[in-house]
N, C-alpha and C positions, 0 to 999 in steps of 0.2 A: 642146569648146565652152567659151567663157569666161563667167564670171558677172558680176555687176554691180559687184564691187569694183574699185577703181582699179588696184591693182598685182597682177601675177601673175608667178610663175615659170613660164616656158614652155619647151617642148622642140620645136625646129623641125626637121623632117626636111629633110636636104640630102644629096645623093649617097647614101651608104649609112650615114650617121651622123645623130645628133641633136645640135643645137646649143642650149646653154642660153641663155636670155635673160630679161630683166626687162621686161615690158610694162606700161606705165602708161597707162590710158585713162580720164581723168576724165570725169564725166558731161557730156554735151552737147558734147563736142569735135567738130570737123568736119574735122580734119586730124591727121596723125601724122608725126613725124620718126623715121626709122630711122637709127641711128648705126652707122658703120663705123669701128672703131678702127684705130690704127696698129700697126706691127710691134712685137711684144713686149708689147702691151697686151691688155686684155680688157674685158668689160662692166663691170668694177669700176674702170675708170679714173676717178680722182677728178675730173679735168678734165671729162670727158664727163658724169659724173653731175651736176656743178654746172651745166653748160650745159643738160642735160635738165630740171633743176629750174626754171631760168629759162624754158625753152620751155613747160613746163606752166603756169607762172604767166601766160604770154602766151596761153594757150588752146589748146595743142596736146597731143596724146598723144605718148608716146615709146616706142621699143623700143631697148634696149641689149642686144646679144647677142654671143656669142663666135663669131667667124668660123671658128675652128678648135677642135677638141676638145683636151683636155689632152694626149692622146697625140700628136696632129698638131703641136701647138705645140712639142713637144720637138725636132722636126726643123726646124732653123734655116731651111732653104731655103723651107719652107712659108710662113713669115712674109712672104716677098717674092714669093710666087707670085701675082702680081696677077690673072691669069685665074681661078685657083682662088678667090681672095677675092671676085672679082666674081660668080662663079657662086654662091657661098654667099649673097651679098647678094641676088641675084636670087631664089634659093629662099626666103629669108626674106620678101621682098616679095610673092611669089606666095602664100605661106602666109598673110600678113596679109590679102590680098585674098580669102581663102577663109573667114576667121573671121566669124561673124555680127556680132560686136561691132565689127569694124573694116573690113568689106568695102566700106563706102560712104565711107570717109574718104579725103580727098586725101592724097597721100604726098610727103614730102620726104626728102632724104638729107642727113645731116651727117657728113662724112668728115674724118678727121684723118690726117695723114702719108700712108702708103701706102693707108689706107682711103679717102682722097679719090680716088685713081686707080681703086680698085675701084668707088666710087660713080659715077664718070663713065662707066666702061665699062658698068656695069649700066644706067645711065640712057639710054645710047645704044640699048638694045634697045627697039624700038617697042612691044613687048608688055608692058612694065613700067609705062608711063605715070606718070612722075615729074613732080611739079609744080614743084619747086624743089630746088636743091642749094646747100649751104654747105660750103666747104672751110676747115679750120683748120690752118694750117701744113702744107698738103698738098703732095703730089707729083703734081699733075695731069699733069705731063709724062710720067709713066709710063703714062698712058692712051693715049698715042700716037695711032694713027689713029682711035680712037673719038671724039676731041674734036670733030671736025667734024660728027658725027652727033648730038651732044647738043642737044636742043631745050629742055630745062628751063632757066629762068633760073638763072644760076650766079653765086654770090658767092665770091670767093677772098679769104681773110683771111690776111695774113702779118705777122710781126713785123718791125719796122723794122730790127732788128739781125741779122736772119736773111738775110744778103746773098745767099748762093748760092740759097736757096729763093725769094727775091724774083725772081731772074733766071729760075729755072725756071718760076715762076708767070706771069711776063710772057710767056715763050715760049708757054706753054699758052693764056694769055688771047688771044693773037693768033690762035690756031687755033680757038677756040670761036666758033661763028656765032650761038649763041643770045644772048638778052639777058644781059649780064654786067657785073660790077663787080669791081675789084681794090682792096681796102682794106688799106692798110699802117698798122699801129699803131706810132707812133713809140716808140722805146726798148724795144720788146718783143723777146724772144729767141724761139727756136723753140718752146719749151714755154709761153710766155706766163706765166712765173712771177713777173714783176714786179708790184708792187702796182697793182691796177686793170686790168691787161692782160686777164686772162681775163674780167673783167666786161664789158669792151668787146667782146670776141668774142661773148659771150652776148647782149649787147644788139643787136649787128649781126645776129646769126643770127635772133633773135626778130623783128626788124623785117623781115628779108628773107622769112621764112616767113609772117608775117602778111600781108605785101603780096601774096604770090603764091599762098598756099594758103587764106586765109580770105576769105570774102565781104565786100565793102565795104558 
């Protein structure tokens, strides 16, 4: 059970392991964004931490967690095992729905790189009930056949200089039947390291989640 403090270190059961995460639930929030990081990253990703801070300022709770244990992450292939990552994300989502402090919150996914594919596959499961999805520099094409079953409004954000990923996102965009947008940030690379680029990502994500997760 979680207490009333905003930030918690949590251990989420998934398969036969426990995944470490940081759960921030400010008082009176009505929605929560679960982050799915990309390959080779973790819940300590400075980019996702920054976006999470912006989302909390916008009135959402956040969960950043490791999709793999430290031992699992040493096996390179695990980082690109999209079905495994999606299964872990689903497990974290169901765990959130069981906690007294978070079980009534609407849930959105924020996926980066391969984590975006995991988010889309998890969201295609009708038992998960995801309210919105944001992809940052994602590989939604890796979600393959799951895309047509995604019902949550989906925002794809890509850097304007990330040409191959733009093409892959456009292909995925055409397969998504839910409400969707593709936002290309001019002059931004895959990691959005340029001045102001990540700020634009965070602003777009906050607007998308507020629109689809928070009551008007």
